[in-house]
LOMI-48563 format. One record per residue (C-alpha): residue in three letters; chain; y negated, x negated, z. Coordinates in pm, 1 decimal. Example, Ala and Ser with C-alpha at 12.3 -4.5 7.8 and 13.67 -1.06 7.14 Angstrom:
LOMI-48563
+-----+---+----------+----------+----------+
:   r : c :       c2 :       c1 :       c3 :
+-----+---+----------+----------+----------+
: ala : A :    450.0 :  -1230.0 :    780.0 :
: ser : A :    106.0 :  -1367.0 :    714.0 :
+-----+---+----------+----------+----------+
***
This chain:
LOMI-48563
+-----+---+----------+----------+----------+
:   r : c :       c2 :       c1 :       c3 :
+-----+---+----------+----------+----------+
: met : A :    -33.1 :     -5.6 :    -57.8 :
: pro : A :   -325.3 :   -184.2 :   -126.9 :
: ser : A :   -661.4 :   -187.5 :    226.2 :
: ala : A :   -957.0 :    -66.7 :    113.9 :
: his : A :  -1104.8 :   -328.4 :    241.3 :
: gly : A :   -935.0 :   -560.5 :     13.4 :
: his : A :   -815.2 :   -858.9 :     29.6 :
: gln : A :   -883.1 :  -1233.0 :   -143.4 :
: gly : A :   -710.9 :  -1166.5 :   -502.2 :
: gln : A :   -844.9 :   -800.1 :   -447.5 :
: tyr : A :  -1178.0 :   -632.0 :   -630.7 :
: phe : A :  -1231.3 :   -269.5 :   -722.2 :
: val : A :  -1472.6 :    -88.4 :   -971.2 :
: tyr : A :  -1552.0 :    226.9 :   -839.0 :
: val : A :  -1793.2 :    516.9 :   -880.3 :
: met : A :  -2015.4 :    701.9 :   -598.8 :
: ser : A :  -2112.4 :   1079.3 :   -700.6 :
: asn : A :  -2316.2 :   1362.3 :   -499.2 :
: arg : A :  -2310.0 :   1734.5 :   -487.7 :
: thr : A :  -2461.5 :   1762.5 :   -864.7 :
: his : A :  -2271.8 :   1443.5 :   -977.7 :
: val : A :  -2485.6 :   1205.5 :  -1006.6 :
: leu : A :  -2330.0 :    889.4 :  -1144.1 :
: tyr : A :  -2330.6 :    508.4 :   -995.4 :
: val : A :  -2061.1 :    306.0 :  -1119.0 :
: gly : A :  -2055.1 :    -10.0 :   -870.7 :
: met : A :  -1754.9 :   -263.6 :   -786.8 :
: thr : A :  -1655.1 :   -495.7 :   -489.6 :
: asn : A :  -1383.7 :   -693.0 :   -307.2 :
: asp : A :  -1392.0 :   -427.9 :    -17.3 :
: leu : A :  -1460.7 :    -94.7 :    -69.3 :
: met : A :  -1380.2 :     19.1 :    284.0 :
: arg : A :  -1731.1 :   -157.3 :    354.7 :
: arg : A :  -1864.1 :    -74.9 :    -22.3 :
: val : A :  -1849.5 :    288.0 :     46.6 :
: phe : A :  -1941.7 :    237.5 :    424.1 :
: glu : A :  -2278.6 :    124.7 :    347.1 :
: his : A :  -2295.4 :    413.9 :     43.3 :
: lys : A :  -2277.8 :    686.0 :    287.5 :
: his : A :  -2441.1 :    524.4 :    555.7 :
: lys : A :  -2795.4 :    460.6 :    328.9 :
: leu : A :  -2789.3 :    102.9 :    404.5 :
: leu : A :  -2798.4 :     19.4 :     31.2 :
: ser : A :  -3168.0 :     40.8 :   -128.5 :
: gly : A :  -3220.3 :    142.0 :   -445.5 :
: leu : A :  -3014.7 :    422.4 :   -618.5 :
: thr : A :  -2739.6 :    534.7 :   -383.0 :
: ala : A :  -2960.7 :    599.8 :    -83.1 :
: arg : A :  -3239.1 :    763.1 :   -305.9 :
: tyr : A :  -2981.2 :   1010.4 :   -422.9 :
: ser : A :  -2777.9 :   1055.7 :   -155.8 :
: leu : A :  -2461.3 :    908.8 :   -329.6 :
: asp : A :  -2202.6 :    976.8 :    -69.0 :
: arg : A :  -1947.3 :   1033.0 :   -217.9 :
: leu : A :  -1595.9 :    763.7 :   -347.8 :
: val : A :  -1503.8 :    974.0 :   -702.8 :
: tyr : A :  -1306.1 :    695.1 :   -900.2 :
: phe : A :  -1242.2 :    398.3 :   -847.8 :
: glu : A :   -953.9 :    114.8 :   -983.7 :
: glu : A :   -846.1 :   -250.1 :   -819.1 :
: thr : A :   -750.4 :   -547.9 :  -1017.5 :
: thr : A :   -661.6 :   -867.4 :   -899.1 :
: asp : A :   -881.1 :  -1066.2 :  -1179.2 :
: val : A :  -1206.8 :  -1069.4 :  -1051.6 :
: gln : A :  -1308.6 :  -1131.6 :  -1451.9 :
: glu : A :  -1153.0 :   -842.8 :  -1516.2 :
: ala : A :  -1341.8 :   -652.9 :  -1249.5 :
: ile : A :  -1676.3 :   -733.5 :  -1354.5 :
: ala : A :  -1571.3 :   -708.5 :  -1789.3 :
: arg : A :  -1393.9 :   -301.1 :  -1646.3 :
: gly : A :  -1794.3 :   -233.5 :  -1435.0 :
: lys : A :  -1996.9 :   -375.5 :  -1712.9 :
: gln : A :  -1752.8 :   -181.3 :  -1972.1 :
: thr : A :  -1750.3 :    124.6 :  -1753.9 :
: lys : A :  -2192.0 :    124.9 :  -1662.1 :
: ala : A :  -2235.0 :     88.5 :  -2029.9 :
: trp : A :  -1992.6 :    421.4 :  -2107.5 :
: pro : A :  -2198.6 :    782.4 :  -2200.8 :
: arg : A :  -2186.9 :    970.2 :  -1926.4 :
: ala : A :  -1934.6 :   1213.9 :  -2077.2 :
: lys : A :  -1701.0 :    936.1 :  -2102.1 :
: lys : A :  -1805.1 :    859.7 :  -1783.1 :
: leu : A :  -1719.0 :   1239.6 :  -1661.9 :
: ala : A :  -1397.1 :   1254.4 :  -1833.7 :
: leu : A :  -1252.9 :    926.1 :  -1645.0 :
: ile : A :  -1312.2 :   1088.8 :  -1339.5 :
: glu : A :  -1211.6 :   1415.3 :  -1431.2 :
: ser : A :   -896.8 :   1270.3 :  -1525.1 :
: ala : A :   -773.9 :   1117.4 :  -1168.0 :
: asn : A :   -969.0 :   1341.1 :   -907.1 :
: pro : A :  -1032.9 :   1693.7 :  -1046.1 :
: pro : A :  -1185.0 :   1898.3 :   -797.2 :
: trp : A :  -1469.2 :   1588.3 :   -784.2 :
: gln : A :  -1280.2 :   1519.2 :   -407.2 :
: asp : A :  -1495.7 :   1203.9 :   -219.8 :
: leu : A :  -1132.4 :   1036.4 :   -218.6 :
: ser : A :  -1326.0 :    839.2 :    145.4 :
: arg : A :  -1357.3 :   1133.6 :    326.8 :
: ser : A :  -1059.4 :   1007.0 :    590.3 :
: trp : A :  -1150.7 :    674.2 :    601.4 :
: phe : A :  -1426.1 :    689.5 :    868.4 :
: asp : A :  -1273.4 :    922.7 :   1049.3 :
: arg : A :  -1202.8 :    781.7 :   1395.6 :
: lys : A :   -929.2 :    938.5 :   1499.7 :
: lys : A :   -709.6 :    791.6 :   1197.4 :
: ser : A :   -664.3 :    471.1 :   1084.1 :
: pro : A :   -918.6 :    291.9 :    898.6 :
: arg : A :   -620.9 :    212.9 :    644.8 :
: ala : A :   -644.0 :    435.0 :    323.1 :
: asp : A :   -312.7 :    472.6 :    128.4 :
: leu : A :   -566.3 :    353.4 :   -209.1 :
: ser : A :   -346.6 :    539.4 :   -468.7 :
: leu : A :   -529.1 :    815.0 :   -715.3 :
: gly : A :   -139.7 :    849.8 :   -934.4 :
: ser : A :   -133.3 :    696.0 :  -1248.8 :
: glu : A :   -423.5 :    496.3 :  -1400.3 :
+-----+---+----------+----------+----------+
***
């Protein structure tokens, strides 16, 4: 089971959103930390300004260059293609991190989205 915290050699491309489906594509080696920063507006910019507090998509790789390239590729896509990517893996647009920060639950999360 992969860890949301990531380990050396784990990289994530992710999409944050809000209730009106504004999108932000990012890349990190520690998904849980980064999502926490977005949710608590610890990062200035688009995610704080638009309250992008829902993790709606992510993918994982062990190759940092692949993650960087995939992040750039995804950011450059038209909005419709990004929406299709999210809806293919997460049709109800659920916050995939909704249970990560619940103190009653383990801080580890099952990052599986099914087939990618």
